[in-house]
C-alpha positions, -999 to +999 in steps of 0.1 A: +000+000+000+014+034-009+020+057+021-003+087+025+009+122+020+005+128+057+027+097+065+053+109+041+053+144+055+056+130+091+085+108+081+105+138+068+104+159+100+135+142+115+155+160+088+143+194+096+166+201+126+187+224+105+158+240+086+152+267+112+169+295+130+167+297+168+179+320+196+174+322+233+158+354+247+152+370+280+120+390+278+113+417+304+077+421+314+058+439+342+029+418+358+001+427+380-017+397+395-046+395+420-039+363+439-038+345+472-017+348+503-009+315+521+005+307+554+039+290+550+044+255+564+077+236+567+087+222+533+125+218+535+130+181+540+116+153+519+094+143+548+080+178+548+073+176+511+055+143+516+035+157+545+024+186+523+011+162+496-007+141+522-025+171+537-033+184+502-049+151+491-069+145+523-104+133+514-132+159+520-107+184+534-094+216+519-058+222+529-056+252+505-084+269+525-066+261+558-035+279+546-053+308+528-052+341+547-065+366+521-057+383+488-029+405+475-020+422+442+014+411+432+032+437+411+066+427+398+091+433+370+103+399+358+121+383+329+108+353+309+133+331+293+123+319+258+135+301+227+124+318+195+126+299+162+118+308+127+117+286+095+147+289+072+123+296+044+106+324+062+076+325+086+040+323+075+034+353+097+019+333+126+038+325+158+030+296+182+036+305+219+044+272+237+038+268+274+053+237+292+037+218+320+049+208+355+082+190+357+096+205+325+108+237+309+108+252+274+130+223+262+099+201+264+090+215+230+124+209+214+138+177+229+174+173+217+174+135+223+182+113+192+190+142+170+157+161+178+136+132+167+108+142+191+110+180+186+076+198+183+095+229+172+108+210+141+073+201+130+058+236+136+086+254+118+085+229+089+049+239+086+058+275+083+052+288+118+075+307+141+076+294+177+083+310+210+087+284+238+088+300+272+100+290+307+069+298+328+073+325+354+091+309+384+106+280+365+139+273+346+157+304+335+128+328+340+126+349+372+120+328+403+101+339+434+085+330+466+070+295+460+039+301+482+029+337+475+044+347+442+047+317+419+010+310+415-010+301+384-026+336+380+008+353+380+020+329+353-010+337+332-004+374+335+033+369+324+021+348+294-003+376+285+023+403+287+047+383+265+019+379+239+012+416+239+048+423+232+048+398+203+018+416+188+033+451+188+069+440+180+085+453+212+108+423+219+141+437+208+156+405+195+125+398+173+125+419+142+088+418+134+054+419+150+028+391+148-008+399+141-018+362+147-007+344+178-016+307+185-012+295+221-002+259+226+001+244+260+009+212+277-008+201+310-004+230+334+007+251+304-027+241+288-045+252+320-028+286+317-034+288+279-071+282+286-070+307+314-055+333+291-083+327+265-109+333+292-094+364+307-080+379+274-100+363+246-089+390+221-052+383+227-051+349+211-061+337+176-060+300+183-059+276+213-043+242+214-045+223+246-023+191+248-025+167+277-057+184+290-093+180+299-117+199+322-121+169+345-108+180+379-111+148+400-078+132+389-054+159+402-049+141+435-037+111+416-008+130+402+001+148+434+004+114+452+021+098+422+049+124+421+061+112+455+072+148+461+107+157+473+121+190+482+137+200+449+168+212+467+174+177+480+163+158+450+191+172+428+213+191+452+236+210+428+211+217+401+182+228+423+201+236+455+231+257+464+263+250+443+284+268+469+281+238+492+317+230+486+319+205+515+291+184+500+307+187+466+341+174+479+324+144+495+306+137+462+340+137+444+357+117+471+332+089+470+327+089+432+292+101+431+301+124+402+303+110+367+293+075+355+294+053+386+279+022+369+312+005+359+327+009+393+295-002+411+293-032+388+329-042+396+322-039+434+291-061+431+309-087+411+338-087+436+315-095+465+298-123+445+268-106+430+266-117+393+254-086+374+265-069+343+267-031+337+234-030+318+215-045+348+232-020+371+225+009+348+188+000+347+187-001+385+205+032+388+183+049+362+150+037+378+157+048+414+165+080+432+202+072+428+198+086+393+187+119+405+214+121+431+240+115+404+224+141+382+222+165+411+258+162+422+272+166+387+280+200+374+254+212+350+251+242+326+224+257+348+222+260+386+189+273+399+192+275+437+154+271+443+142+279+478+122+256+500+087+253+487+098+241+453+091+204+449+102+178+424+090+143+415+111+118+432+126+097+404+121+082+369+094+058+382+073+087+394+078+103+360+065+072+343+034+070+364+026+106+359+035+111+322+045+080+303+026+049+291+047+017+296+064+003+265+054+033+244+084+055+250+122+054+247+136+047+282+167+065+272+147+097+266+131+094+300+164+090+317+177+121+299+146+140+310+156+135+346+187+156+339+166+185+328+135+182+349+120+211+367+101+216+399+066+227+410+058+252+437+034+249+466+016+280+453+011+264+419-004+232+434-028+253+456-040+276+427-041+254+396-078+247+404-087+285+403-089+286+365-121+299+349-146+273+339-157+289+306-139+309+279-157+332+255-129+329+230-143+331+195-115+314+175-106+278+169-098+255+199-083+221+198-077+195+225-053+165+221-048+142+250-031+108+253-053+078+256-039+068+289-034+103+304-034+100+342-038+136+356-066+146+332-083+113+324-074+090+354-056+067+329-086+062+305-097+091+283-125+070+269-140+068+303-167+090+319-157+116+344-179+134+369-202+161+354-190+153+318-217+138+295-196+139+262-186+108+243-152+109+261-134+130+286-114+154+262-146+160+242-162+174+273-139+205+270-163+217+242-187+230+269-159+253+281-157+270+246-193+279+238-183+307+214-154+290+196-155+292+158-144+255+157-137+229+183-122+195+180-110+169+206-086+141+197-074+112+217-038+102+208-036+064+209-010+045+229+001+076+247+003+088+283+002+124+296+035+136+282+027+134+245+061+146+234+079+117+249+061+089+232+071+070+200+041+085+180+047+121+191+053+135+156+020+121+143+002+140+171+022+171+162+010+169+126-026+165+136-022+199+155-008+216+124-036+202+102-062+215+126-047+250+125-045+248+087-082+239+084-092+268+105-075+297+089-042+297+108-017+288+082-005+304+049 
């Protein structure tokens, strides 16, 4: 059987890594955000982090309300780190603004693993779009802040909106043009914020794409529990903590924690009579918290020094539960993702549920969610969630877009929550570009 045009196009995307021009930017914006003030609780140790998750998930109890003390207006000048890419052949005049979810940063959209085989940016630029992938406010190389009372969902939405306004008027110095049409693409928490922006500022977006998303709220406790939260500073000490801890660094060097410890560990085990090879030991290391300790004690390009109140998922096994469907992803990519993972704040966890329920956005809206998505479908997107009467859980999002010019929901087969990490990622990327093209958002 001859391959379809779509299949041929999808197969070519691996060769598009060089067919684009990219640069990293730091975009200054001023935000004003009306948001909560919370009492701070101890969250320095891993036991503290686990206790926070236990209280937050307590059945028929509202821990957020217990810690809430009132409202404030946060006014702050911040910088948003972003990667801006344009096609070599020139842009179609439309930019896609890409917002990552919890546990990742802007590199989620442009994964370098296996020669950028899983890059969303490659597919979007090959289709003629420019892209601007941001580190959300508080995360990665964007401005950090107080994890309880500054880095909350509303403030991040305001930052996203301000970046969008600058794109439209051409006031980002490193970008030599303005964009009349801006499409917002999110993943997970980034999708929550993308929807939130469309509700608060419906005239500031021309198209909405929500990946790894639904409007079913009952599954969020699954993911908070499944993360097995650690204090980020302790999970990867030198990446997330304080690199000036020279005493700890000296101990790491002395006992060989830095670098590849697998060959040495294999030799020790063999010497004491444990018959294992390096691949067995490597699998063990990769799937336990030892992997994060090694990553955390190695020198990395970036060192973030996150304060207490920034949490991280514990290890690769927690990542698999939350984001990946077994046997449908490259384990090597998942191992690499632990080296670049990012935290979540107490404030984000407590405010993610404050998003508006309905958006009066009048442009096209698209939802694409993995068949086995845990945080937004409980692991079965063909199931029936509370208060959703649609054919499936993602299709229920249509009620949140009553004024949309077009709405479609698609379930990506054999895929978990983190769509970009699965073997069939690029097929899903092409479905997104096709939707935009059908609805007036292409050349």
